[in-house]
N, C-alpha and C positions, 0 to 999 in steps of 0.2 A: 088177097086182102086188100078190106078196106081203110084210109086212113086212120079214122075214127077205131078201128080194132088194134092198131099197131099201137094207137096211145094208151088204150088202156092194158096190153103186156106191158109196156115200158113201166107203166104206173104201177101195175102190182109188183114188179122187180124191186124197183124202188124202197115199198112198203115193206118187203117183205128185208131188204137188206139192213134196212131203218131197225127191223125187230129183233132180229142179228147181233145189231150192234148194239139194242137197247137191251140183249141178255146179258152180251159180256158186260156191260156196264154193269147190271145190276149185281153178276156174279162179283165184280172186282169188288162194289161197294161192301157188300155180304161179308169177302176177304176181310178187307180194311175193318169191316164193323169186330169183326171175330179179333184181329189183330189187336183193335183197342179195345177191346173186352180184357183180353188175355191181358194188356198190357198195364192196365187200371188195375185187374185182379194181383199183378206181381207187386203194383207199387206199393197199395193196399196191405202186404204181408209184410212183416219183420223186417228193414232193413230195405226193403223198397227195390227193383227191379235196375231202377238208375244207379243207387252207389251201390249195389251188387256189383254192376260192370267197373264201377271205379276201383273200390277196394279190392276185388279179384284181381285188375290187374294190374295194383300197389303190390299187393300180396302175393305175385308170382313174381313183380320184376324187382323187389327190393335187393340190394347185394346184403341182405344180412338172413341170418339162418332162422329162419319161422317156421314153430309146429305149433297147431294148434291141437287140443287136447279138450278133450269130456272132463267132467266134472269128476268121471268116473277113473279117467287116466288115459282111456285109448284114445289112437291117434286118428284123431277127425281132417287134417287137413296138411301137406307138408310142402314149403315150396322148394325153388329149384337151387336156391343159395343153400338149403338144409341137406338135401340129396348129394349134392357135391361133397358135403363132408362124410356124407356114410348113411345107411337108413336110420330112419328113426328109432330107438328104443325099443319095439313092440309095441304088443296094445298095454302092458301094463308097465311103462318107463320106467318106475319108480318102485324099486324094491328093497328088500332090507340090506340089499348091498351097501347102500347108498343111503343111509339115516338124515344129511343132511339134506340131501337134494328132496325126496320126500317130505320132510318136516315145510320146507318151501313152497311145494310145489302145493300141501295142502292147506298153508294161509291162505295161497291164493285163491285156493280153490271155498274155502267154507268162510274164511274172513273176509276175502279181497280186497286183498291187500298186497301189493307189489313185493317179490319178495325178491333179493338180488342176492349171490352165493357169489365169492371169490373165484379168483381165475385157477382151474385145474383143468388135471387133460379128458379130453373127452376119450369115452370108450373103444369108440372106432378109428383104425387111422385113416390119414389120408391116403390120396390117391396113389402117392409113392411111399407109400408105407411109414413115414415118420411118425413122431406124435403131435397131435393137436391138442394146443390149449384153448382152452374158449371159458368166457365169465357170462354165466347163465343167469336170464332174467326171467321171471313168472309172471305174468299180466293179466288179471283176471279180467275175462269181455264183459260186459253188461249185458241180460240177455232180454232180446225183443218181446213184442205183448204176449205174453205165455209162453216165449218160447225157453230152448235150451239156455246154459250158462257155460261158458269155455273157459280156457286156460289160455294162453297164448305163452308158449315159449323161446325168448331172443337168445340165439345164440352169437354171441359177440367170440371173433376168430382174434386170441390175444396171443397168439405162435410167437410171430417177431417181439411184441411185447417182452413178452415170458423169456425169450433167447436174450435179449437185451439186457432184462433183468438179471440173468443168471451170467451173463461175460460179466456185467458191472458187480456183480456179486463178487464172482471169481477171482476180478481185478484188485477188489477192494480187500480180497482176502490174502492177496498175493503183497498188498504193499505193506498190509496189516504185516505180514508173517517175517517182510524183509525188516520192519520197522523195529517190530518186536525184539528182532535176534539182531539188530543192529548194536555196536555198540555206543551210539550216541545218543543221547538223551533230548527226544523231536516232540513238539506240542505247537498246536496253533489256538489261536483264539479271535473271536470276532471283535467287532469293533468297540464293543461293551465291556470286552476283556473276558468274555466268556470262554469255556477249556471250549474247544472243539472237536481236539482230536492230543492223545496224550500215547507214546507208545510204551513200553514196560518200564522201560529204565525211568524215565518221566515218572510213574505212576510210583515206584521202588522210593524214589528221591522226596515224595511228600506221604508217602505211607498210603496210598489208598487207592481205591479199585475205580474202574473205569465208570459204573456205576453212581460211586460215590464222587468222583470229581466231573464228571459230565453237568455242562452249564453253570459249575463253581467259577467264580475271581479268585485271585491272587488271596484279596483281601480276605476270603475265605477261609483259606487253608494256610496263610505265612503271616510271619511277625509283622507289625506294620511298614517296621522299616525297607525288611525286603521287598514285599509289595509295592512302596512306595517305586524303587527304584526299576523294579521290572515293568510295574503302570508307566514309567516316564518313557522309558525306553521304548515300550510298545508304541506310546504315541508319538513318539519321535519318529519311528520308522513309517508310520501309518501317513502324518504329514507330511512326512517329506517324499514318499514313495519309492525309498532307495534302499539297500543295503547298509544295516548296521553291524558292527564286529566291535565286539567289547569284552574285557575279563571280568567273568562273575567268582564274589565267592560265596558259598553254600555252606552251611553250620552241619554237620551230620553227627552222630555218636562218636566215631572214629575222630573227629575235630572239624575244620576247614578242610574242605573242597576245592578246589581251583577250574571253573570251566572260559574256557575259548568258545564265544556265544556268537551265530553269527547270526543276524535275523532279519525279513525280508516281509512287504508286504503282501499279504493274500489279494490276489483279482482275479473276478469272475471275468465272465466270458466277453462281457462289453468294456474290461479294463477298469473296472469300477474298484478302487480299492473298498474290500470286506473283512479283512482282520488282519492280523500278523504272527509270522512262524518264525518258529526260533529251536536252532539246531544247534547243540553245544557237546564238545567233545571233554571229558575229565583227563583233566591233565595234574590233578593233583599228583599221582605217583613220582611224574616228571620233576613237578616242580621241588617236591619232597627230597626227590635225589638231587636234583641242584641244589638246595639248602644243604644236604650232608655232603654234597662236592665239595661247599662253600665252607662249612665247618673242617673239612680236612683240609683243604688248601691255607687256611689261617692256622692250623694245626702244622701242617709242614712247616710253613714260612716260621712259624715261633721256632720250630726245631732248628730248623737252620738257623734261625738267627742266633739263637740259642750256641749251636755247635759252631759257628764263626764267632760269638762273642767270645767263646772258650777256645779257639784255635788262633783268636788274633791276641789274648791274652793267657797264654799258657802259665801256669802255675807248675814249677819241678822242684820237689824237695831233692836234693843231693846228697844231704846227711841229716845228721838227730838235729833239728832246731835251725837247720840252714835252707831257705828256699831260694831261687831262679826264675825272674821272669824275665824272658828274651822279649823284646819286641821290636816287631819286623813291619816294614810300612810306615806310610802316610799315618797318622796320630791326629783325629778331627775332635773335637769338644766332645762326643758322644762317643766315641771310643777312650778316650780322657777318661772319662767318668768311667767305665766298665774295667780301665786298668785299674785304677782304684780299689772298686765295691770287690775285684778278684781279688786284688794283692792284703787287702783289710781283712776278704774271710779266708785267706790261705798261711796268712799270721797267724789268724784265732785256731784253726783247724788242724795246724801243723804244728803248733806250741814254736815258733820259728823266732831266736833270738836275734838268726841274720837275714837279709832281705838283698839281695842280689838283683839290682835292675840296670839290663842290659841294654844300653841305647842304641848300638854298633848297626843294623839293621833301617832306623831309623834317617830315611837321607836329607830332610830336610823338615825344621826346627822353629817354630814362630815364636812369638812372644808368647799366645794362649796355650801352646803346649808348653814352652819350659816352665812358663807358673802351672802346669797339670803337673807335671814330674815335681816342682817345689814343695805343691801341697800333698801329692803323695808320698813323698821322701815324710812330709812332715806327721800326714796320720800314720805312717809306721811308726816312728818315734815317739807317738802317743800308747801305740799300743806297746813300750817297750821293746820294738825290736830295730835293731842299726841298720842304715841304709849304706848298702856299697853300689855305687855308681859306675858304670864300665859302658868301656865305648865311645864315651865322649868325644865327638868331632869337634875343628877348630869353629864351623859355623854355631854350631850350639854353647861352643862356650864362650863366644863373642855375645851371643843372646844372653846366655844365663848373668851376663856379667853387665852388660846395657841396662837389663832390670833391675841390676843390685839385689836377685835372689836372696834368699838368706840360707845359706846353706850348710847351717850350723850342726854339725854331729854326721854330715854327710861326707863318707869317705869314698874319692875317686880312685878308680883304677882305670890303666889304659886299656887292658885288655878281660875280657870274660874270666879267662884263665888263671892269671894274675887274682882277679876280685876271689873266684872260688876259692884257690888257698889262702887268699886271705882269713876269708870266712870260716874256714875248716880248720886254720891255725887257732881261729877266737875259742 
């Protein structure tokens, strides 16, 4: 083969390769054109291809349970978070069994308004069979150009919130039961003096129900003087931030009631004072018992004094018109007065004409006692009774003489026996 023939053959092979490469390029361009046309067509449609990819990813990845319904109530799409809670409620999720939910859906579908429902149990149980509580919100989705309308149902898992609220309600109910069945009077107020809490005994004191008492102040329910006192102590507790103990007096239909009260500041989680709490114990029964015991003690003391007085100034009738008063022990001014009163009363009561005053048992007689004896004898004489003084000891005789006592009309005998004999002879 000549040199020219070889060059022609190589050239033809190169041309053939170029043609094949051009064909592949044309096919690639055509494929790209078709893809571009499809993409442009999708972009021109409602939502667009670019947005569809973005929102679809969000719909699938959101950790919120989502269901898309048609206006007729048919399930259009359910995201994985919703499937975890259980299957959607069929093609007609809204039935007569749940009119509230149906009404919310209808408002979203017809009136294009967002409708939210309170937390309620989900019809389906969770994976472990436990009850699930959710909050439902129906959101109308605007239609595209000439496209259909949809309604998005958003479910927020509120099981933990519901359980926490239930636990709080149970704890609150327990605290209220303890307070209402306690013998203590307990209430709490905010910094403005408005009632935040009052147990059954506190409500009974003011004669109001909790609905009537809630938010009221002491000036709304109590006389001004009482309200001034309570409000002042509340402010003192809140200002000082310390506990205060006091005794309160509260008037009721059966009389005044006495309370021992402990007040302390109410603090929030940050330690700030948000009000005052008061816990009181009714000590009226004990106070009245103390008063009765005091009265009885005074009565016993009075009776004892009268008994001692009678024992210390005995007056003994020993015959018709004759009485004897034996005196024993120390005689002070008070007892001397008792002797005088008892003797005069006895003379009148027994119509005594003779009185024997025996001082054998009196160890010491001072000037004051001697004067008292003289006054007693003279008083007896004024009532018409003669006085016989018996048992006078030398020291007493000397004291009487020193005083220059006027014993006119007073007969003295050495012993009680001789004095009695003399009186009886009269």
